[in-house]
Steps between C-alpha positions, in 0.01 A plus 500: 500500500344686204658647196352846456717741293224774520530494883872541477462791251217672695631448860878455492641708206615850583337791303824558317519145385129512386589801298765293315286196407140468420275283715407283195867448403611418854214248546572339157877468568451363850246243388755368257746467782251337719373262239748229608427540866243292685547645852710738703518421873653772707679357797692756715532879464747683720522885539877592463467881572565790275754533226512863409137609453372140436365251741677163419340150566614152402231261381530125481258325264444176318380489137318207356513486123236348268754232395520377860843653581529681828770763603572699802593859473623786729462855381575844640209728445525885523200698615415865497210662682273692259151633604511309826556159342810308411600469128758271349803683360511289185817641347705421822327176579517337160785662300 
């Protein structure tokens, strides 16, 4: 997999979220987070239906860290359709 914060910002952030953080700041902060990660391998993604106005999926993935450590994660991700494409609802997904 690739680590591209600019793709996440450009393609997956809602307009409202883009108005709250500059592209440069988002990319810099995400690069700091991704610095310790070697690879992210997405395994299984399952659509769970709607929760209020959001589509809800669960994603299972493995993270390989630069120190050789590997961890498995399962994360619920909330999506909202905006301009005919799906955007991640960051405040509901990550906070």
